[in-house]
C-alpha positions, 0 to 999 in steps of 0.5 A: 148607888151606894149599896152600903147605905141601902136598907131593905123593907123585906130582907128575908126575900134575899134568901132566894138569891141562890136561885140565880144559878138555875140558868147554869144547871139546866139539863144538857141534851147530849147527842152521839155523833159518829165523827166529831169532825161533823161538829163545827167549832163556833166560838160566837155561839158559845159566847152568846150562850154564856151571855144569855145565861148571865143575863138570865141570872141578872134578871132573877137577881134583879127581881129578887132585889126588887121584891126585897124593897130596897130604899135609902132611909131618910137623912139630914144633910147640910147646905148653905142658905141665907137666913137666921135661927129665930126664937119667937117669944109671944106675950099671952097676958090679958092686955094682949087681948086689947087693941093698940093704945094710940094717942087720940083713940079710946083703948078698949078690949077687943077679945077675939077681934082682928084688931087685938094685939095678939091677932095682929101679932099672929098675922104678921108673924105668919107672913114673916115665916112664909117668906123665910124658907131657910130659917129655923124657928122656935116658939115660946109662949109666956104669961106667968110661966114660959112654955117652949111650945116648939123647939128649933125646927125647919118644919114650916107647917108645924111652925104655922100651926103653933103660931095659930094656936098661940092666938086662941083663947084668952090671956092670963093676968100675970107676966114673967118676961125673964123666964121667957127670955131665959127659955129662949136662950136655952133653946140654943144650948147644945145646938151646933152654931149654924149662923145668925141667932135671933130672939124676937120678943113680942110684948105690950109691957115691961118688967123689972128683973131681979139681979139674979135674972139680969145676970143669967140673961146677960150670960146666956145671950152673950154666950150664944151670940144672940141678937134681940128684937123687941116688938113693943106693942104700946099699952100706954098712949103717947109713951115711948121707950126712950125718955123725951123732954116734957114726958109725963113724970109717971112715965119716968120709971115705968117697967117698959122703960126699965126693961128697955134700959136693961136690954141696951146694957146687955152688950149684944145687938138689940133693937126695939120697935114701938108698935102702935098700929098694924102698919108699924108691926108690918114695917118692923117685921120687914126690917127684921127680915132685911137685917137677918139675911146672913149666910146660914148652914141649913140642915135639910131632911131628905125623904126616904128614896125607894130604889125597887124601881131601878131593879124592876127596870133592869129585870124588864130589860133583861127579860125583853132581850131574852124574849127577843132571842127566843123569838129570833131562834124560833124564826131561824128554826122555822126558816131552816125547816122551810129551806130543807122542804124546798130542797 
């Protein structure tokens, strides 16, 4: 036990420690002996007497230490794990309350229903979090503003609660993806680099950025060595992020394609997923899960350790030894008296 790291719940009890000298100051019974040669020299008895006094002092000290409430405080330690540091960006615009835009199906609002894009996102983000015990997660919710609801943390209960809360209520009409991307990168500022760093954008639309915003995003994502995933939950039936021969002319300069082009130009690892169904979302999360298992220095919080039990056990063992010694002494005296009577 490293005593220098021990803290005390009731340190004032330690003022009782001088009581451990009591076994050494007990009144000595002196007897007058006519001839000193009658008193035999018994080194073993002298040693046993001293040993019992030492044990009594140890027992008293252990009881005092136990009453003072020794403990090791909560601390954080680093260990090697596998995973990533992940900041999740979730779009809370009004269009995320719609169902997926799938070719051949009618696009309809489904606020509060299980097939709305935001509900599907919540479900599979929860599953992704549950199977990655070593990951550290952050969470940003955005519409016209970006809210960093949760800084990077290992607390899975807090992460799950935040993801659950993100799916409540109705979305807003405005979207500002640039602010959300900047906010995600800023979460890594001042953080020790521990391994793979990832940003997962969950959105059903795009946006054209200003040159200032593009430059800032580019600098931050390169500076912090970020990997970017975009889970594009389609709002336009049939449209893909990459242009194809025969595409509708109206799709040429859509905000989604402009955003996709900008992400490709960042010079960082980037991969988009075009989500058109629950199955596609699930497969996208599985792919990210497989790709982002890299060696990671995990910061683990060790809980407070109560050490009073150790001292209580020591005190009980000492008292047991002293009790047995007293019982043996009483038995020996009784046997001696019986021997004298028979003689």
